[in-house]
C-alpha positions as CSV (number, residue, x, y, z in Angstrom):
1,M,13.0,-14.3,36.4
2,G,14.6,-14.6,33.0
3,A,17.6,-16.7,32.0
4,Q,21.1,-15.3,32.6
5,T,24.3,-16.1,30.8
6,D,27.7,-16.3,32.4
7,H,31.1,-18.0,32.2
8,A,31.6,-20.8,34.7
9,V,33.7,-23.7,36.0
10,V,32.1,-27.0,37.0
11,L,33.0,-27.6,40.7
12,R,30.8,-30.6,41.5
13,L,28.3,-33.0,40.0
14,S,25.8,-35.3,41.8
15,D,23.0,-37.5,40.5
16,Y,19.5,-36.2,41.2
17,S,17.4,-38.8,39.4
18,E,17.8,-41.3,36.6
19,T,17.8,-38.5,34.0
20,S,19.0,-35.4,35.9
21,Q,22.0,-34.1,37.8
22,I,22.7,-31.3,40.2
23,A,25.6,-29.2,38.9
24,T,27.5,-26.9,41.2
25,L,29.2,-24.2,39.1
26,F,31.4,-21.2,40.0
27,A,30.4,-18.3,37.7
28,Q,32.3,-15.2,36.9
29,R,29.5,-12.8,37.7
30,G,27.0,-15.0,39.5
31,G,29.2,-16.7,42.1
32,K,28.5,-20.2,43.1
33,L,25.4,-21.7,41.4
34,R,23.6,-24.9,42.3
35,L,21.5,-25.9,39.2
36,I,19.4,-28.9,38.3
37,A,20.2,-30.1,34.9
38,K,17.0,-31.8,33.8
39,G,17.3,-34.7,31.4
40,L,21.1,-34.3,31.3
41,R,21.6,-38.0,31.6
42,R,18.8,-39.1,29.2
43,S,19.7,-40.5,25.8
44,T,17.5,-41.9,23.1
45,R,18.2,-43.6,19.8
46,K,18.1,-40.2,18.0
47,R,19.8,-38.1,20.7
48,F,22.7,-38.5,23.1
49,A,22.6,-36.5,26.2
50,V,25.5,-34.0,26.5
51,G,26.8,-34.3,30.0
52,L,28.8,-31.9,32.1
53,D,32.3,-32.9,33.3
54,L,34.1,-31.9,36.5
55,L,36.6,-29.1,35.9
56,E,35.1,-28.0,32.6
57,Y,35.1,-24.3,31.8
58,G,32.3,-22.9,29.6
59,V,29.3,-20.6,29.1
60,V,26.2,-21.4,31.1
61,R,22.7,-20.2,30.6
62,Y,20.6,-20.6,33.7
63,V,17.6,-19.5,35.6
64,R,18.2,-18.6,39.3
65,A,16.3,-20.2,42.1
66,R,13.5,-18.2,43.7
67,G,14.9,-16.6,46.8
68,D,18.3,-17.4,48.3
69,A,17.8,-21.2,48.7
70,G,16.9,-24.0,46.4
71,L,18.0,-25.1,43.0
72,G,18.2,-23.0,39.9
73,T,17.8,-24.5,36.5
74,L,20.5,-25.1,33.9
75,A,19.2,-24.2,30.5
76,E,22.3,-24.6,28.3
77,W,26.0,-25.3,28.6
78,T,28.7,-24.7,26.0
79,Q,32.1,-26.1,26.8
80,L,35.0,-23.8,26.1
81,D,37.9,-25.8,27.7
82,A,38.1,-29.2,29.2
83,F,41.7,-28.7,30.5
84,L,42.7,-32.1,29.1
85,G,46.4,-31.6,30.2
86,L,45.3,-32.0,33.8
87,R,45.2,-35.8,33.2
88,R,48.9,-36.0,32.4
89,A,50.2,-36.0,36.0
90,L,48.8,-36.7,39.4
91,L,50.1,-33.4,40.8
92,R,48.1,-31.5,38.2
93,Q,44.9,-33.5,38.8
94,Y,45.1,-33.3,42.6
95,G,45.9,-29.5,42.4
96,A,42.8,-29.0,40.3
97,F,40.6,-31.1,42.5
98,Y,41.9,-29.3,45.6
99,A,41.1,-25.9,44.1
100,V,37.5,-26.7,43.1
101,E,36.8,-28.4,46.4
102,L,37.9,-25.4,48.4
103,T,36.1,-23.0,46.1
104,D,32.9,-25.0,46.6
105,R,33.4,-25.2,50.4
106,L,34.4,-21.6,51.1
107,T,32.0,-19.6,48.9
108,E,28.3,-18.9,49.3
109,E,25.7,-19.2,46.6
110,Y,25.1,-16.2,44.4
111,D,28.0,-14.3,46.1
112,P,30.3,-13.1,43.3
113,H,34.0,-13.3,43.5
114,P,35.3,-12.4,40.0
115,E,38.9,-12.2,41.2
116,L,38.7,-15.7,42.6
117,F,37.0,-16.9,39.4
118,D,39.9,-15.5,37.4
119,A,42.4,-17.1,39.7
120,L,40.7,-20.5,39.4
121,V,40.7,-20.4,35.6
122,E,44.3,-19.2,35.6
123,L,45.2,-22.2,37.8
124,L,43.4,-24.7,35.7
125,R,45.0,-23.4,32.5
126,G,48.4,-23.3,34.0
127,L,48.2,-26.9,35.4
128,A,46.9,-28.1,32.0
129,T,49.9,-26.5,30.1
130,D,53.2,-28.3,29.9
131,E,55.1,-25.0,30.0
132,P,53.1,-22.3,31.9
133,P,54.5,-18.8,31.9
134,A,56.6,-17.5,34.8
135,L,54.8,-15.9,37.8
136,P,54.7,-12.1,38.1
137,D,57.6,-12.1,40.6
138,G,59.8,-14.1,38.2
139,R,59.5,-17.5,39.7
140,P,58.9,-20.5,37.4
141,G,55.2,-21.3,37.0
142,T,55.6,-24.8,38.3
143,P,52.4,-26.7,39.3
144,A,53.3,-26.3,43.0
145,A,53.9,-22.6,42.6
146,L,50.6,-22.2,40.8
147,I,48.7,-24.0,43.5
148,V,50.2,-21.8,46.2
149,R,49.4,-18.8,44.2
150,F,45.8,-20.0,44.1
151,Q,45.7,-20.6,47.8
152,A,46.7,-17.0,48.4
153,A,44.1,-15.7,46.0
154,L,41.4,-17.8,47.6
155,L,42.3,-16.4,51.1
156,R,42.3,-12.8,49.8
157,A,38.9,-13.3,48.1
158,I,37.1,-14.7,51.2
159,G,38.7,-12.1,53.5
160,F,41.1,-14.4,55.4
161,A,44.5,-13.4,54.0
162,P,47.0,-13.9,56.9
163,V,49.1,-11.1,58.3
164,L,52.7,-12.2,57.8
165,R,54.8,-9.0,58.3
166,Q,54.0,-8.2,61.9
167,C,52.6,-9.7,65.1
168,V,48.8,-9.7,64.9
169,D,48.6,-9.2,68.7
170,C,51.0,-6.4,69.5
171,G,51.6,-5.0,66.0
172,K,55.4,-5.1,66.2
173,P,57.1,-5.8,62.9
174,R,58.9,-9.1,62.7
175,V,62.7,-9.0,63.1
176,R,64.7,-11.0,60.6
177,D,66.3,-14.3,61.9
178,T,64.0,-14.5,64.8
179,A,61.5,-17.2,65.7
180,A,57.9,-16.7,64.7
181,Y,54.6,-18.5,65.2
182,F,51.5,-18.6,63.1
183,S,48.0,-18.8,64.5
184,S,45.0,-19.3,62.1
185,T,42.6,-18.3,64.9
186,A,44.5,-15.0,65.4
187,G,44.9,-14.4,61.7
188,G,48.6,-14.5,61.2
189,L,52.0,-14.1,62.8
190,L,52.7,-14.0,66.5
191,C,55.9,-12.9,68.1
192,R,57.7,-15.0,70.8
193,E,56.0,-13.1,73.6
194,C,52.5,-13.0,72.3
195,Q,52.4,-16.6,71.2
196,Q,52.3,-17.7,74.8
197,R,48.7,-16.5,75.1
198,H,47.5,-18.6,72.1
199,R,46.8,-22.3,72.2
200,E,46.3,-22.8,68.5
201,K,49.6,-22.0,66.7
202,R,52.5,-23.5,64.9
203,R,56.2,-22.5,64.8
204,L,57.6,-21.1,61.6
205,S,61.1,-21.4,60.3
206,P,62.7,-17.9,60.1
207,R,64.0,-19.0,56.7
208,L,60.5,-19.2,55.3
209,L,59.8,-15.5,56.1
210,D,63.3,-14.1,55.5
211,L,63.9,-15.3,51.9
212,P,63.0,-12.9,49.1
213,A,59.9,-13.9,47.1
214,Q,62.0,-15.2,44.1
215,A,63.8,-17.6,46.4
216,Q,60.9,-19.0,48.3
217,A,59.9,-22.6,47.8
218,P,56.2,-23.4,47.2
219,E,56.8,-26.7,49.0
220,D,57.3,-24.7,52.2
221,W,54.3,-22.4,51.7
222,F,51.7,-25.0,50.7
223,P,51.5,-26.7,54.2
224,L,51.2,-23.3,56.0
225,L,48.4,-22.0,53.8
226,D,46.6,-25.3,53.8
227,Y,46.8,-25.3,57.6
228,H,45.2,-21.9,57.6
229,I,42.5,-22.9,55.1
230,R,41.8,-26.1,57.1
231,H,41.1,-24.1,60.2
232,I,38.8,-21.7,58.3
233,A,36.9,-24.5,56.6
234,G,36.6,-26.5,59.8
235,T,38.0,-29.7,58.1
236,A,40.8,-30.7,55.8
237,A,40.1,-30.9,52.0
238,R,39.8,-34.5,50.9
239,T,42.6,-34.1,48.5
240,A,45.0,-32.1,50.8
241,K,47.0,-35.0,52.3
242,R,47.8,-36.6,48.9
243,L,48.5,-33.2,47.3
244,S,50.8,-32.3,50.1
245,T,52.8,-35.5,49.5
246,L,53.0,-34.9,45.8
247,I,54.2,-31.3,46.3
248,A,56.8,-32.4,48.8
249,Q,58.2,-34.8,46.3
250,T,58.9,-32.0,43.9
251,R,61.7,-30.8,46.2
252,Q,63.6,-34.1,45.7
253,R,63.7,-33.8,41.9
């Protein structure tokens, strides 16, 4: 099989030998790639090895693994953006780490998700910029709002977007100013009557669901979507607890 070229983001790096690394990339057309980068860590007096960095965005040239398992081979990498602005604040760094960790955990190798790739690059660019543009609904593009926007894009891409306008059990639309419950196992909202049949659930504030999109606070939505993502993944993201604290602190400023 010949070499392929794609745009990609570096999700994870791990040492393979004294001179090589395994690079996990998320590519626009190829999906998640696990590639061995031979000689990536080798330097000589005449040549310095050009290493990959986590969170980089660039153009990758690679050869796929034979079959659906095993490692492909990284042939060439050209960096397009290192998103240096991510290092200016902990919230930006942890938001980026959270996004790449979940992308790695919740996608399969060679399963393309171009819309998720675009959302990931959009998030990294937004977090690396001091003044990101406003969101499509008019809300300011704050780091917290950008992270929540990515959570929603991730859930849509993998087919687990929650139902939030009606009870997933009985199908009745939610009535304003009434209590509601959320069940990740059920896939969304539960009304007061149906929630009694579900063990896994959490109560939601009516205010969270009743406010118009422009008035909703990302600090309220992050814990709910992270709760849902945690149940889907089977475990919490390593960065989730610290990121949740950092996002909650933005409310106090």
